[in-house]
VEXDREN-2710 file (C-alpha; in Angstrom, 1 decimal):
% VEXDREN-2710
k/r/px/py/pz
1/ASN/-231.7/2.4/59.8
2/CYS/-229.8/-1.1/59.3
3/SER/-228.3/-2.4/62.7
4/ASP/-226.3/-5.6/63.5
5/GLY/-229.3/-6.8/65.4
6/LEU/-230.9/-7.2/61.5
7/ASP/-231.0/-11.1/60.8
8/TYR/-231.4/-12.9/57.2
9/LEU/-234.9/-13.7/57.8
10/ALA/-236.4/-10.1/58.6
11/MET/-234.5/-8.9/55.5
12/ALA/-236.5/-11.6/53.2
13/LYS/-239.7/-10.2/54.7
14/PHE/-238.7/-6.5/53.1
15/PHE/-237.5/-8.3/50.1
16/LYS/-240.9/-10.5/49.5
17/GLY/-243.0/-7.2/49.9
18/LEU/-240.9/-5.4/48.1
19/ALA/-240.8/-8.0/45.2
20/SER/-244.4/-8.9/45.6
21/CYS/-245.5/-5.0/44.8
22/GLY/-243.0/-3.3/42.7
23/ALA/-242.3/-1.0/45.5
24/TRP/-238.4/0.4/46.3
25/ALA/-236.6/0.6/49.8
26/CYS/-233.1/2.4/50.8
27/PHE/-231.2/0.4/53.0
28/ASP/-229.5/2.9/55.3
29/GLU/-226.4/2.4/57.0
30/PHE/-226.2/-1.1/55.6
31/ASN/-222.3/-1.9/56.6
32/ARG/-223.8/-2.1/60.3
33/ILE/-225.4/-5.5/59.1
34/ASP/-223.2/-8.4/60.1
35/LEU/-221.1/-9.7/57.7
36/GLU/-222.0/-13.2/57.9
37/VAL/-226.0/-11.8/57.2
38/LEU/-224.5/-9.8/54.2
39/SER/-223.6/-12.9/52.8
40/VAL/-227.1/-14.6/53.0
41/VAL/-228.7/-11.1/52.0
42/ALA/-226.3/-10.8/48.8
43/GLN/-227.7/-14.4/48.0
44/GLN/-231.2/-13.1/48.2
45/ILE/-230.6/-9.6/46.1
46/LEU/-228.7/-12.3/43.3
47/SER/-232.4/-14.5/43.5
48/LEU/-234.4/-11.8/43.0
49/THR/-232.4/-10.0/40.2
50/ASP/-232.2/-13.3/38.3
51/GLY/-235.6/-13.8/38.2
52/LEU/-236.0/-10.0/36.9
53/ARG/-233.6/-10.9/34.4
54/ARG/-235.0/-14.1/33.0
55/ASN/-238.8/-12.1/33.0
56/LEU/-240.4/-14.5/35.5
57/PRO/-243.7/-13.5/36.8
58/ARG/-243.4/-16.1/40.1
59/ILE/-240.6/-16.8/41.7
60/ILE/-239.8/-19.7/44.2
61/PHE/-238.1/-16.9/47.6
62/GLU/-236.8/-18.2/50.7
63/GLY/-239.7/-20.8/50.2
64/SER/-242.4/-18.4/49.5
65/ASP/-243.8/-19.1/45.8
66/ILE/-244.0/-14.9/45.5
67/PRO/-245.2/-12.6/42.2
68/LEU/-242.1/-10.9/41.1
69/VAL/-243.3/-7.5/39.9
70/ARG/-241.1/-5.3/37.8
71/GLY/-239.8/-2.5/38.7
72/PHE/-238.9/-3.6/42.2
73/SER/-235.7/-2.1/43.4
74/SER/-233.3/-1.6/46.8
75/PHE/-230.9/0.5/47.1
76/ILE/-228.5/1.2/50.4
77/THR/-226.0/3.5/52.1
78/MET/-223.3/2.6/53.3
79/ASN/-221.4/5.3/56.5
80/PRO/-217.7/5.5/57.5
81/GLY/-218.1/4.1/61.0
END
């Protein structure tokens, strides 16, 4: 479950791992993350999806050169609170 203690650096680590191995993840209760963090996370997701759209084998993501494995995906749930 996501919490208000989750920051953009932690999310970047999740995304790096997922993108590097082509895994999927579901982030439950995404709406609990602070709005300021959600803004940065949106940019991170945009960077990854742009790389997928352009069929890039690797991208520079948050300062790291990572492989971008097709099939990688992330999903969210948002619960009323």
